[in-house]
Wavefront OBJ file of the C-alpha trace (Angstrom):
o trace
v 0.000 0.000 0.000
v 1.509 3.304 -1.100
v 0.881 6.967 -0.377
v 0.103 8.804 -3.619
v -0.582 12.408 -4.516
v -4.197 12.885 -5.593
v -4.380 14.459 -9.050
v -6.406 13.851 -12.217
v -3.840 11.454 -13.707
v -3.615 9.296 -10.582
v -7.380 9.337 -10.115
v -7.936 8.079 -13.678
v -5.373 5.336 -13.128
v -7.229 4.325 -9.962
v -10.532 4.116 -11.831
v -8.937 1.896 -14.479
v -7.416 -0.333 -11.807
v -10.744 -0.788 -10.050
v -12.457 -1.683 -13.333
v -10.246 -4.775 -13.562
v -12.435 -6.300 -10.850
v -15.527 -6.145 -13.091
v -17.310 -9.297 -14.304
v -16.735 -8.176 -17.904
v -13.181 -9.512 -17.781
v -14.060 -13.179 -17.320
v -15.117 -14.477 -20.745
v -13.985 -18.036 -20.002
v -16.134 -18.160 -16.859
v -19.048 -16.602 -18.731
v -19.012 -19.482 -21.239
v -18.944 -22.076 -18.470
v -21.820 -20.376 -16.672
v -23.912 -20.255 -19.842
v -23.341 -23.998 -20.245
v -24.485 -24.685 -16.692
v -27.602 -22.558 -17.134
v -28.463 -24.341 -20.389
v -28.142 -27.737 -18.702
v -30.401 -26.769 -15.815
v -32.959 -25.154 -18.108
v -33.147 -28.271 -20.286
v -32.643 -31.098 -17.775
v -33.967 -29.650 -14.532
v -33.312 -31.673 -11.386
v -31.110 -34.177 -13.213
v -28.637 -31.419 -14.035
v -28.695 -30.162 -10.431
v -27.891 -33.653 -9.154
v -24.990 -34.010 -11.602
v -23.532 -30.603 -10.759
v -23.813 -31.298 -7.023
v -21.771 -34.474 -7.467
v -19.223 -32.639 -9.613
v -18.777 -29.432 -7.606
v -19.948 -30.192 -4.055
v -19.114 -33.916 -4.004
v -22.521 -34.650 -2.530
v -25.075 -37.191 -3.780
v -28.014 -34.837 -4.211
v -31.388 -36.360 -5.066
v -35.102 -35.568 -4.979
v -35.389 -36.814 -1.389
v -32.651 -34.654 0.151
v -32.569 -31.522 -2.030
v -35.034 -29.636 0.147
v -34.030 -28.237 3.532
v -36.905 -28.970 5.872
v -38.421 -26.522 8.330
v -37.418 -28.985 11.046
v -33.751 -28.559 10.071
v -34.058 -24.784 10.365
v -35.792 -25.083 13.738
v -33.127 -27.511 14.910
v -30.386 -25.072 13.885
v -31.984 -22.365 16.041
v -32.067 -24.756 19.008
v -28.478 -25.941 18.527
v -26.763 -22.569 18.068
v -25.413 -20.770 21.122
v -28.136 -18.676 22.811
v -25.821 -15.642 22.645
v -25.639 -15.911 18.842
v -29.396 -16.341 18.503
v -29.853 -13.258 20.678
v -27.547 -11.228 18.427
v -29.394 -12.431 15.317
v -32.726 -11.460 16.851
v -31.551 -8.014 17.910
v -29.974 -7.347 14.521
v -33.188 -8.527 12.852
v -35.216 -6.062 14.919
v -33.015 -3.177 13.778
v -33.105 -4.250 10.121
v -36.869 -4.745 10.184
v -37.529 -1.403 11.874
v -35.386 0.468 9.337
v -37.041 -1.175 6.339
v -40.570 -0.706 7.673
v -39.993 3.037 7.330
v -39.528 2.519 3.578
v -43.019 1.100 3.024
v -45.254 3.115 0.732
v -49.033 3.053 0.502
v -51.305 2.705 -2.492
v -52.754 6.104 -3.376
v -55.812 7.220 -5.350
v -56.616 10.766 -6.480
v -60.134 11.658 -7.615
v -60.578 14.903 -9.560
v -63.780 16.975 -9.887
v -64.097 16.082 -13.601
v -64.543 12.410 -12.761
v -61.038 11.225 -13.613
v -59.277 8.923 -11.168
v -55.509 8.375 -11.088
v -53.439 6.384 -8.674
v -50.678 3.915 -7.980
v -51.045 0.512 -6.408
v -48.173 -1.231 -4.605
v -48.173 -5.040 -4.543
v -45.353 -7.345 -3.420
v -43.854 -9.865 -5.781
v -45.161 -13.349 -5.033
v -41.941 -15.336 -4.688
v -38.350 -14.242 -4.102
v -35.133 -16.238 -4.100
v -32.027 -15.635 -2.039
v -28.611 -17.164 -2.637
v -26.399 -17.750 0.394
v -22.735 -18.714 -0.144
v -21.243 -21.725 1.609
v -17.784 -23.190 1.379
v -15.048 -21.095 3.024
v -17.369 -18.942 5.110
v -20.993 -18.507 6.156
v -22.613 -15.089 6.133
v -25.749 -15.120 8.295
v -25.724 -11.311 8.204
v -26.408 -11.437 4.469
v -29.249 -13.872 5.093
v -30.937 -11.265 7.282
v -30.235 -8.415 4.870
v -31.718 -10.256 1.877
v -34.767 -11.839 3.481
v -36.061 -9.193 5.892
v -36.761 -6.469 3.269
v -38.726 -9.043 1.272
v -40.734 -10.007 4.343
v -41.433 -6.368 5.168
v -42.616 -5.818 1.587
v -45.067 -8.693 2.002
v -43.494 -11.380 -0.198
v -45.369 -14.618 0.546
v -42.745 -17.157 -0.440
v -39.001 -16.753 0.093
v -36.777 -19.486 -1.328
v -33.193 -19.909 -0.116
v -30.482 -21.829 -1.967
v -27.143 -22.612 -0.350
v -24.472 -25.231 -1.152
v -24.046 -28.324 1.042
v -20.844 -29.796 2.369
v -19.649 -33.229 1.296
v -21.856 -34.697 4.028
v -24.891 -32.767 2.809
v -24.885 -30.521 5.849
v -25.601 -26.797 5.534
v -24.191 -24.132 7.832
v -26.221 -24.055 11.058
v -25.643 -20.307 11.309
v -27.152 -19.852 7.843
v -30.179 -21.984 8.694
v -30.771 -20.231 12.002
v -30.575 -16.805 10.375
v -32.937 -17.917 7.604
v -35.488 -19.131 10.123
v -35.320 -15.939 12.190
v -35.513 -13.744 9.077
v -38.495 -15.607 7.643
v -37.401 -17.902 4.815
v -40.229 -20.252 3.856
v -38.135 -22.987 2.233
v -34.547 -23.899 1.395
v -32.607 -26.070 -1.057
v -29.157 -27.695 -0.923
v -27.757 -26.300 -4.148
v -25.024 -23.797 -4.825
v -23.182 -22.026 -7.593
v -24.460 -21.013 -11.016
v -26.760 -24.050 -11.028
v -28.692 -22.663 -8.043
v -29.223 -19.350 -9.833
v -30.412 -21.181 -12.942
v -32.780 -23.337 -10.892
v -34.419 -20.306 -9.296
v -34.572 -18.442 -12.614
v -36.194 -21.221 -14.662
v -37.581 -23.643 -12.078
v -37.037 -27.408 -11.933
v -39.082 -30.352 -10.706
v -38.014 -29.546 -7.126
v -37.083 -25.858 -7.121
v -39.743 -23.237 -7.838
v -39.210 -20.454 -10.360
v -38.883 -17.167 -8.516
v -39.494 -13.578 -9.618
v -36.369 -12.014 -8.101
v -32.961 -13.370 -7.060
v -30.876 -11.643 -4.390
v -27.723 -12.480 -2.530
v -23.931 -12.485 -2.837
v -21.710 -15.201 -4.268
v -18.497 -15.939 -6.133
v -17.766 -14.958 -9.724
v -19.810 -17.906 -11.062
v -22.849 -16.789 -9.081
v -22.403 -13.161 -10.167
v -22.097 -14.151 -13.830
v -25.136 -16.422 -13.572
v -27.253 -13.616 -12.094
v -26.137 -11.368 -14.929
v -27.066 -14.034 -17.493
v -30.602 -14.661 -16.174
v -31.462 -10.980 -15.688
v -34.590 -10.319 -17.707
v -35.875 -13.831 -17.130
v -36.071 -12.741 -13.497
v -35.189 -9.575 -11.626
v -31.952 -9.478 -9.604
v -30.622 -7.238 -6.871
v -27.344 -6.475 -8.655
v -24.255 -8.035 -10.177
v -22.145 -7.527 -7.088
v -18.433 -6.967 -7.349
v -15.762 -7.378 -4.669
v -16.235 -5.378 -1.465
v -14.837 -1.868 -1.213
v -14.389 0.913 1.310
v -13.306 4.513 0.986
v -12.446 6.685 3.970
v -12.507 10.467 3.556
v -10.525 11.999 6.432
v -8.834 15.171 7.572
v -6.239 15.854 10.270
v -8.798 15.285 13.053
v -9.210 11.561 12.276
v -7.784 8.857 14.539
v -5.210 7.009 12.376
v -5.593 3.745 14.292
v -9.354 3.732 13.757
v -8.993 4.583 10.065
v -6.469 1.784 9.540
v -8.707 -0.745 11.273
v -11.676 0.277 9.123
v -9.733 -0.032 5.879
v -8.647 -3.538 6.845
v -12.204 -4.563 7.690
v -12.895 -4.750 3.960
v -9.472 -5.911 2.798
v -10.015 -9.204 4.633
v -13.058 -10.104 2.477
v -11.038 -11.327 -0.496
v -7.964 -10.593 -2.594
v -9.934 -8.308 -4.935
v -11.450 -6.129 -2.212
v -10.541 -2.450 -2.402
v -9.546 -0.201 0.517
v -8.885 3.489 -0.194
v -8.075 6.431 2.055
v -8.470 9.958 0.681
v -7.141 12.603 3.068
v -6.037 16.208 3.152
v -3.394 15.401 5.771
v 0.003 13.979 4.757
v 0.714 13.353 8.441
v -2.433 11.265 8.827
v -1.536 9.293 5.701
v 1.841 8.312 7.172
v 0.312 7.397 10.522
v -2.441 5.277 8.947
v 0.092 3.378 6.835
v 2.148 2.622 9.949
v -0.942 1.383 11.820
v -1.927 -0.837 8.878
v 1.491 -2.468 8.846
v 1.140 -3.253 12.535
v -2.404 -4.607 12.295
v -1.655 -6.878 9.324
v 0.882 -8.838 11.341
v -1.762 -9.734 13.934
v -4.875 -10.394 11.864
v -5.963 -13.938 10.981
v -6.588 -13.413 7.259
v -3.138 -11.923 6.723
v -2.465 -13.431 3.284
v -5.779 -12.227 1.858
v -5.336 -8.765 3.352
v -1.799 -8.364 2.024
v -2.841 -9.355 -1.512
v -5.860 -7.035 -1.402
v -3.763 -4.081 -0.225
v -1.014 -4.799 -2.742
v -3.378 -4.749 -5.726
v -6.276 -2.528 -4.660
v -5.185 -0.625 -1.549
v -4.395 3.098 -1.901
v -3.752 6.173 0.246
v -4.284 9.453 -1.595
v -3.262 12.854 -0.256
v -5.301 15.746 -1.667
v -4.362 19.428 -1.710
v -7.761 20.447 -0.349
v -11.124 19.002 0.683
v -12.906 19.967 -2.548
v -10.394 17.930 -4.558
v -10.885 15.015 -2.167
v -14.687 15.217 -2.404
v -14.577 15.255 -6.215
v -12.532 12.059 -6.170
v -14.957 10.433 -3.756
v -17.883 11.247 -6.055
v -16.036 9.987 -9.121
v -15.114 6.648 -7.528
v -18.609 6.135 -6.010
v -17.545 3.572 -3.429
v -19.760 0.891 -1.912
v -18.936 2.055 1.642
v -17.863 5.612 2.446
v -16.696 6.714 5.869
v -16.423 10.456 6.494
v -14.105 11.154 9.407
v -13.630 14.911 9.429
v -14.153 17.859 11.734
v -17.711 18.312 10.428
v -18.776 15.087 8.662
v -22.407 16.156 8.297
v -21.401 19.258 6.356
v -19.170 17.159 4.089
v -21.997 14.648 3.575
v -24.119 17.289 1.850
v -21.538 17.392 -0.956
v -21.486 13.629 -1.533
v -23.580 12.482 -4.487
v -22.320 8.953 -5.057
v -21.913 6.279 -2.374
v -23.695 3.079 -1.439
v -23.738 3.810 2.293
v -22.261 6.741 4.199
v -20.867 6.373 7.724
v -20.440 9.622 9.620
v -17.996 10.249 12.428
v -15.428 8.432 14.496
v -17.759 5.833 15.971
v -19.667 4.869 12.834
v -17.296 2.230 11.479
v -18.307 0.167 8.452
v -18.960 -3.138 10.310
v -21.758 -1.347 12.165
v -23.614 -1.311 8.849
v -22.585 -4.841 7.925
v -24.208 -6.389 10.960
v -26.417 -4.324 13.142
v -27.508 -0.734 12.496
v -30.446 -1.588 10.233
v -29.793 -0.178 6.727
v -29.198 -2.930 4.184
v -25.636 -3.990 3.489
v -26.413 -5.204 -0.039
v -24.893 -2.170 -1.763
v -23.873 -1.056 -5.268
v -20.220 -1.750 -6.117
v -17.762 -0.939 -8.927
v -18.940 2.662 -9.264
v -22.609 1.710 -9.750
v -23.572 3.852 -6.751
v -23.821 6.588 -9.398
v -27.113 5.041 -10.524
v -28.042 2.145 -8.204
v -29.299 2.092 -4.600
v -28.931 -0.320 -1.663
v -31.322 -3.258 -1.541
v -34.587 -1.988 -0.079
v -38.296 -2.700 0.277
v -39.054 -1.161 -3.129
v -37.036 -3.957 -4.737
v -39.773 -6.377 -3.737
v -42.751 -4.198 -4.649
v -44.402 -3.735 -8.021
v -45.985 -0.395 -8.839
v -49.143 -0.532 -10.936
v -50.695 2.612 -12.405
v -54.454 3.127 -12.022
v -56.394 5.179 -14.598
v -60.135 5.807 -14.773
v -61.762 8.613 -16.798
v -65.407 9.592 -17.027
v -66.900 10.487 -20.436
v -66.672 14.142 -19.548
v -63.026 13.925 -18.543
v -62.024 12.035 -21.695
v -63.968 14.414 -23.927
v -62.008 17.338 -22.529
v -58.687 15.735 -23.540
v -59.811 13.816 -26.627
v -58.608 16.279 -29.270
v -55.148 16.498 -27.707
v -54.799 12.705 -27.537
v -55.999 12.252 -31.130
v -53.583 14.938 -32.360
v -50.685 13.366 -30.442
v -51.438 9.880 -31.804
v -51.632 11.083 -35.412
v -48.305 12.901 -34.984
v -46.771 9.511 -34.192
v -48.521 7.924 -37.170
v -50.649 5.681 -34.951
v -54.098 6.188 -36.390
v -55.567 3.180 -34.569
v -54.647 4.869 -31.312
v -56.406 8.020 -32.479
v -59.435 6.037 -33.588
v -59.704 4.351 -30.177
v -60.407 7.780 -28.711
v -62.423 9.227 -31.596
v -64.851 6.300 -31.829
v -66.219 7.116 -28.394
v -67.483 10.486 -29.605
v -68.423 9.743 -33.233
v -72.152 10.275 -32.642
v -71.749 13.698 -31.035
l 1 2 3 4 5 6 7 8 9 10 11 12 13 14 15 16 17 18 19 20 21 22 23 24 25 26 27 28 29 30 31 32 33 34 35 36 37 38 39 40 41 42 43 44 45 46 47 48 49 50 51 52 53 54 55 56 57 58 59 60 61 62 63 64 65 66 67 68 69 70 71 72 73 74 75 76 77 78 79 80 81 82 83 84 85 86 87 88 89 90 91 92 93 94 95 96 97 98 99 100 101 102 103 104 105 106 107 108 109 110 111 112 113 114 115 116 117 118 119 120 121 122 123 124 125 126 127 128 129 130 131 132 133 134 135 136 137 138 139 140 141 142 143 144 145 146 147 148 149 150 151 152 153 154 155 156 157 158 159 160 161 162 163 164 165 166 167 168 169 170 171 172 173 174 175 176 177 178 179 180 181 182 183 184 185 186 187 188 189 190 191 192 193 194 195 196 197 198 199 200 201 202 203 204 205 206 207 208 209 210 211 212 213 214 215 216 217 218 219 220 221 222 223 224 225 226 227 228 229 230 231 232 233 234 235 236 237 238 239 240 241 242 243 244 245 246 247 248 249 250 251 252 253 254 255 256 257 258 259 260 261 262 263 264 265 266 267 268 269 270 271 272 273 274 275 276 277 278 279 280 281 282 283 284 285 286 287 288 289 290 291 292 293 294 295 296 297 298 299 300 301 302 303 304 305 306 307 308 309 310 311 312 313 314 315 316 317 318 319 320 321 322 323 324 325 326 327 328 329 330 331 332 333 334 335 336 337 338 339 340 341 342 343 344 345 346 347 348 349 350 351 352 353 354 355 356 357 358 359 360 361 362 363 364 365 366 367 368 369 370 371 372 373 374 375 376 377 378 379 380 381 382 383 384 385 386 387 388 389 390 391 392 393 394 395 396 397 398 399 400 401 402 403 404 405 406 407 408 409 410 411 412 413 414 415 416 417 418 419 420 421 422 423 424 425 426 427 428 429 430 431
């Protein structure tokens, strides 16, 4: 990790470096994923069973593919009471935050007899993918399922890969039960995404697929988009810290490393107006890395995608922050709330010394499924709206339509759509 002067040239080089983490650079994986999806679409369960044997080394069949409600209940009973308590308290915070996002159907009646409105209805069935393998992420289970439950989704399907013995992470199952999953299936990888997108004999077709995963999962979600809705094509995790001379260098270093430990392609960036802080943060990082468990992953992440930029002034720093549009942004300055008003692009903003990024990952309440790879310029965090459909309502009386008929007919003819014009005109042809 190096300290670099922040200027236009270095900022452009940073943007190009971060783009290397995009899914667009994996054509070989894309071809493999398309093959898996084709197999599942054409062969259904049989393909899932074959892929489970090949990738998970588990003999999956129609009798053991489904995770029973009893297994989820058992996981809740078997986990430490302290962990269940944490899950429940985190769930309360997440649910309370997302309940504030709910919107109501509205109808407006005008004096001329016209009625306009918008009706909100939840999607009927949602799917969530939960990674297995190296690590379990019960926090992501909560973050994906609870907004769907708050929106009113009736059926929430979870897919997660089994171990060689067919077992699924107890932490995952407990979190799914507490969050409100209605059913689960022992399948992972691109084949799980395909199963939820197209349906098989055992796995229902869903209307939306959410949840993180490896590059195969991300590419599969990208491939089935349009057949179903998805939350996003998530890239590697990223954090940016915007700090001035008032920031605590030890805290800043710890926060940067909280994302570097995710994987080798995670990005950790400090933008500061203080050269002294930059030096102190770098020194703290070097000390922390020697003590942290995921040292090899952290070192690789920092080597390839870790940066400390020193800006001449805060305006230059803020412009860089908006251009990069990081997934997580911490603002650790003398007046973080004032700085926040100038930020246009970030997935989630953490303000002040005691609002470190893991607070959002686990407990505060806002969703941690966030836009990555600069997509915070046009995408939002996962939220209740993602699980709601908006339907327009239109009702005109004869009098109301007659008032606007000439304008509609003129507009339609301008577009060369005379049948559209006739649909209006025919209602008044005997006048």
